[in-house]
C-alpha positions in Angstrom: -19.4 62.7 -24.9 -16.0 61.0 -24.8 -13.6 60.8 -27.8 -14.3 57.1 -28.5 -18.0 57.8 -29.0 -17.2 60.8 -31.2 -14.9 58.6 -33.2 -17.6 56.0 -33.7 -19.9 58.7 -35.0 -17.3 59.9 -37.4 -16.6 56.4 -38.7 -20.2 55.7 -39.2 -20.6 58.9 -41.2 -17.6 57.9 -43.3 -19.4 54.8 -44.4 -22.5 56.8 -45.3 -25.4 55.9 -43.0 -28.7 57.4 -43.5 -32.0 57.9 -41.8 -35.3 59.4 -42.8 -38.5 60.9 -41.5 -42.2 61.2 -41.6 -44.0 60.5 -44.8 -44.9 63.3 -47.1 -48.1 63.3 -49.1 -47.6 60.6 -51.7 -47.9 61.3 -55.5 -51.5 60.4 -56.4 -50.5 58.9 -59.7 -48.3 56.2 -58.1 -50.0 52.8 -58.1 -49.1 49.4 -56.8 -48.7 46.6 -59.4 -47.7 43.0 -59.4 -47.1 41.3 -56.0 -43.4 40.7 -55.6 -41.8 38.6 -52.8 -38.4 37.3 -52.0 -38.1 34.1 -50.1 -41.6 34.5 -48.8 -41.2 38.1 -47.7 -43.4 40.7 -49.6 -41.6 43.6 -51.2 -43.4 46.8 -50.7 -43.0 48.9 -53.8 -44.7 51.5 -56.0 -44.5 52.0 -59.7 -45.2 55.1 -61.8 -44.4 56.6 -65.1 -43.3 54.9 -68.3 -40.2 55.0 -70.5 -37.4 52.9 -72.0 -35.3 53.2 -68.8 -36.3 52.2 -65.3 -35.2 54.1 -62.3 -35.2 52.2 -59.0 -34.8 54.4 -55.9 -33.4 52.7 -52.8 -33.6 54.5 -49.5 -31.0 54.3 -46.7 -31.0 53.3 -43.0 -34.4 53.9 -41.3 -35.8 55.8 -44.2 -38.7 55.2 -46.5 -39.9 55.7 -50.1 -41.5 59.1 -49.4 -38.1 60.7 -49.5 -38.2 60.4 -53.3 -41.5 62.2 -53.8 -39.9 65.3 -55.4 -37.9 63.0 -57.8 -40.9 60.9 -58.8 -42.9 64.1 -59.6 -40.0 65.5 -61.7 -39.1 62.3 -63.7 -42.3 60.2 -64.1 -43.1 61.7 -67.5 -39.9 60.4 -69.0 -39.0 57.2 -67.0 -40.5 54.1 -65.4 -40.0 54.7 -61.7 -39.9 52.2 -58.9 -39.7 53.2 -55.3 -39.7 50.7 -52.4 -39.7 50.4 -48.7 -36.9 48.0 -47.7 -38.1 45.1 -45.5 -38.0 45.9 -41.9 -38.5 49.7 -42.4 -41.6 51.9 -42.5 -43.9 49.2 -41.1 -42.9 46.5 -43.5 -42.3 42.8 -42.7 -39.9 42.3 -39.8 -40.1 38.5 -39.5 -36.9 37.5 -41.2 -33.6 37.4 -39.5 -31.2 38.5 -42.2 -30.8 42.3 -42.4 -27.6 42.3 -44.4 -26.6 44.3 -47.5 -26.6 41.1 -49.4 -30.2 40.3 -48.3 -31.4 43.7 -49.3 -29.7 43.4 -52.7 -31.4 40.1 -53.1 -34.8 41.9 -52.5 -33.9 44.4 -55.3 -32.8 41.7 -57.7 -36.1 39.8 -57.0 -38.0 43.0 -57.9 -36.1 43.5 -61.2 -36.5 39.8 -62.1 -40.2 39.4 -61.2 -41.2 42.7 -62.9 -38.9 41.9 -65.9 -37.3 45.3 -65.8 -34.7 46.3 -68.4 -32.3 49.2 -68.8 -32.3 49.7 -65.0 -30.6 52.6 -63.3 -30.2 52.1 -59.6 -30.3 55.2 -57.3 -29.3 54.6 -53.7 -29.1 57.1 -50.8 -26.5 56.5 -48.1 -26.8 52.8 -47.1 -28.8 52.4 -50.3 -25.4 52.9 -52.1 -24.1 49.7 -50.7 -27.3 47.9 -51.7 -27.2 49.1 -55.3 -23.5 48.1 -55.5 -24.3 44.6 -54.3 -27.3 44.4 -56.6 -25.4 45.5 -59.7 -22.7 42.9 -59.2 -25.2 40.2 -60.0 -27.7 41.7 -62.4 -26.9 42.3 -66.1 -30.0 44.5 -66.5 -28.4 47.2 -64.4 -26.7 49.7 -66.7 -25.6 52.4 -64.2 -25.5 53.3 -60.5 -26.2 56.7 -58.9 -25.1 57.1 -55.3 -26.5 59.9 -53.2 -24.2 61.2 -50.5 -22.1 58.0 -50.2 -18.8 56.4 -51.2 -17.2 59.7 -50.0 -13.9 58.5 -48.5 -12.9 54.9 -49.4 -9.9 52.8 -48.7 -9.6 53.1 -44.9 -8.4 50.2 -42.8 -9.8 49.4 -39.3 -7.6 50.4 -36.4 -7.9 49.1 -32.8 -8.9 52.5 -31.6 -11.6 52.7 -34.3 -13.0 49.3 -33.4 -13.2 50.3 -29.7 -15.1 53.4 -30.6 -17.5 51.5 -32.8 -18.1 48.8 -30.2 -18.8 51.5 -27.6 -21.2 53.2 -30.0 -23.2 50.0 -30.6 -23.3 49.3 -26.9 -24.8 52.7 -26.3 -27.2 52.3 -29.2 -28.5 49.0 -27.8 -28.9 50.4 -24.3 -30.8 53.6 -25.4 -31.6 53.5 -29.0 -33.9 56.5 -29.2 -31.5 59.0 -27.5 -28.3 57.8 -29.1 -29.8 57.7 -32.6 -31.1 61.2 -32.1 -27.6 62.3 -30.9 -26.0 60.7 -33.9 -28.4 62.5 -36.3 -27.9 65.9 -34.7 -24.1 65.5 -34.6 -23.5 64.2 -38.1 -26.2 64.3 -40.6 -27.2 68.0 -41.0 -25.6 71.1 -42.4 -26.0 74.6 -41.1 -28.6 75.1 -43.9 -30.7 72.1 -43.0 -34.2 73.2 -42.4 -35.7 72.5 -38.9 -38.5 70.5 -40.4 -36.0 68.2 -42.2 -34.1 67.8 -38.9 -37.3 66.9 -37.1 -38.4 64.5 -39.8 -35.1 62.6 -39.8 -35.0 62.4 -36.0 -38.6 61.1 -35.9 -37.8 58.3 -38.3 -34.7 57.4 -36.3 -36.7 57.1 -33.2 -39.7 55.3 -34.7 -37.7 52.6 -36.5 -37.8 49.0 -35.2 -34.6 49.1 -33.1 -33.8 45.4 -33.6 -33.9 45.8 -37.4 -32.1 49.2 -37.2 -29.2 48.0 -35.1 -28.8 44.7 -37.0 -28.8 46.4 -40.4 -26.4 49.0 -39.2 -23.9 46.4 -37.9 -24.2 44.5 -41.2 -23.6 47.7 -43.1 -20.5 48.4 -41.1 -19.2 44.9 -41.8 -19.9 45.2 -45.5 -18.0 48.5 -45.7 -14.7 46.9 -45.1 -15.0 44.7 -48.2 -16.5 47.6 -50.2 -13.4 48.5 -52.3 -12.9 45.0 -53.5 -16.5 44.9 -54.6 -16.2 48.2 -56.4 -13.2 46.9 -58.3 -15.5 44.2 -59.7 -18.2 46.6 -60.8 -18.6 46.8 -64.6 -21.1 49.6 -64.6 -20.2 53.3 -64.0 -20.9 54.8 -60.6 -22.1 58.4 -60.5 -22.2 60.3 -57.2 -24.4 63.2 -56.2 -22.9 64.2 -52.9 -23.3 67.1 -50.5 -20.2 69.3 -50.3 -20.7 69.8 -46.6 -18.1 67.1 -46.2 -15.5 66.3 -49.0 -15.7 63.4 -51.4 -12.3 61.8 -52.3 -12.5 59.8 -55.5 -8.8 59.0 -55.7 -8.9 55.6 -54.0 -11.6 54.5 -56.5 -10.0 56.0 -59.5 -6.6 54.4 -58.6 -8.4 51.1 -58.3 -9.8 51.4 -61.8 -13.4 52.1 -60.7 -15.4 54.1 -63.3 -16.9 57.0 -61.3 -17.9 60.6 -61.6 -18.8 63.2 -59.0 -21.5 65.8 -59.0 -21.6 68.0 -55.8 -24.6 69.8 -54.4 -24.6 73.0 -52.2 -26.8 73.9 -49.3 -27.6 70.4 -48.1 -26.6 67.9 -45.5 -27.0 64.2 -45.8 -30.5 64.4 -47.4 -30.0 66.6 -50.5 -33.1 65.1 -52.3 -35.4 66.7 -49.7 -33.1 69.6 -48.4 -32.5 71.1 -51.8 -34.8 69.2 -54.3 -34.6 71.7 -57.1 -30.8 71.7 -57.4 -30.8 67.9 -56.7 -33.3 67.2 -59.5 -31.2 69.3 -61.9 -28.1 67.3 -61.1 -30.0 64.0 -61.3 -31.3 65.0 -64.8 -27.8 65.8 -65.9 -26.5 62.4 -64.7 -29.4 60.5 -66.4 -28.7 62.3 -69.7 -25.0 61.3 -69.5 -26.0 57.7 -68.8 -28.4 57.6 -71.8 -26.1 59.4 -74.2 -22.7 57.8 -73.3 
């Protein structure tokens, strides 16, 4: 693999792209409620639990709501929990043409509005981080954001060499989506401790995704990332991060820009800490939620 392709992979990891895998057995107590749609597109969501605070879990690129099963089980006795499959992923509607971060944020805001949710904490993994950021900018019912393995190294500018690498990566992805997406996962998303079943699950979801939606949403994510810092500067809510320490997180650009943020790091996990190390992840998530409620 030449250096420009490797560079493209590295850049994409920097902006926190995620993929997921085969569904786990779903929590039996989760039930579907009021039909929600956005601009004629149905929003596939599940609701469980009850409480004064609502947690909305947003998955990343090519993933699905089953990645939050461990968190739903752990938290449903204390919180109202919403999980959803973003349109275009996991067999949901693929008829629209807009797969941008802004469109996905509009879906989440439609869910909050139509379900009349209050005291909302948005939790977004990888690409879900950009979605919760865009959502929170336009919704007063969101009180805090929790990013999962994202916003790790902000403030970079695009160079000509970087752009060439990115263009080559997308050309390869469009020509052979299954093989290039698999190579991207194997090269960038796992740690030495990542279980083989997790690896297989992630790769399977990469390869089974609708390639048109996957590539379009990835391109839009990349475009969004270069305006990300200016959006973070407008954020009123605090951003908490639960990030794998497999690669470092640099908060300095955000802190210097006045963004309210706090980092919690997790060991023994790659890009999918919520399924790779769910016990430690849930402990950190509970700490973060306690801080949000008590601060």
